[in-house]
C-alpha positions in Angstrom: 79.5 92.2 71.1 82.9 91.0 71.9 84.4 87.9 69.9 81.7 85.2 70.3 79.2 84.7 67.5 75.7 84.8 68.8 75.5 80.6 68.4 78.8 80.7 70.5 77.0 83.2 73.3 74.1 80.7 73.4 76.4 77.9 74.1 77.6 79.4 76.6 75.0 80.3 78.6 73.4 76.5 77.8 76.5 75.1 79.3 76.2 77.5 82.0 72.7 76.0 82.8 73.8 72.4 83.0 73.0 71.7 79.0 69.5 72.2 79.4 67.9 72.4 76.0 64.2 73.2 77.3 65.2 76.8 77.7 66.6 77.3 73.6 63.5 79.6 72.8 64.6 82.0 75.5 68.3 82.4 75.4 68.0 84.9 72.3 65.9 86.9 74.7 68.2 86.5 77.7 70.9 87.6 75.8 69.5 90.7 74.9 68.4 91.8 78.1 71.9 91.5 79.6 73.1 93.3 76.4 70.6 96.3 77.3 71.2 96.0 80.9 75.3 96.8 80.2 74.6 99.3 78.0 72.9 101.2 80.5 75.6 100.7 83.2 78.8 101.6 81.7 79.6 104.5 79.0 81.2 102.8 76.0 83.1 105.2 74.5 82.9 103.8 70.9 79.4 104.4 70.8 79.5 108.2 71.6 79.3 110.3 68.9 80.1 114.3 68.7 78.9 116.6 66.0 78.9 119.7 65.0 76.3 121.9 63.4 74.5 125.2 62.8 71.1 126.2 63.7 69.7 128.8 61.3 66.9 130.5 63.4 64.0 131.6 61.6 61.5 132.7 64.1 59.4 129.8 63.5 58.0 126.6 65.4 59.8 124.5 62.6 63.5 125.7 64.9 62.4 123.7 67.5 63.4 120.5 65.4 66.8 119.2 64.9 67.3 116.4 62.2 68.9 113.3 64.1 70.3 110.1 62.5 68.2 107.3 61.5 71.1 104.5 62.1 71.3 104.9 65.6 69.1 104.8 68.9 69.5 108.0 71.0 69.8 107.9 74.6 70.8 111.9 75.2 71.8 114.9 73.7 73.6 117.6 75.0 73.6 121.0 73.4 77.2 123.1 74.0 76.6 126.3 72.9 80.6 128.1 72.3 79.4 130.9 75.1 78.4 128.7 78.1 80.2 125.5 79.4 
């Protein structure tokens, strides 16, 4: 996230809290919550992935499933077919 390391981010938050050290155990949680909130309210272009695939329909129940990348957390999927925009 940005140009600061995780330790530097903790130092900045601690400084904003007046140098308090009694909340050190909660700093990672607070930073993670802040990052989640930012990710929810802003669309980051670098997190968007556009993939083109073909679907092989065989008329079975397996047609309902699409393999997704395992290294990413998926928030939404939009299916665009060539005929309908």
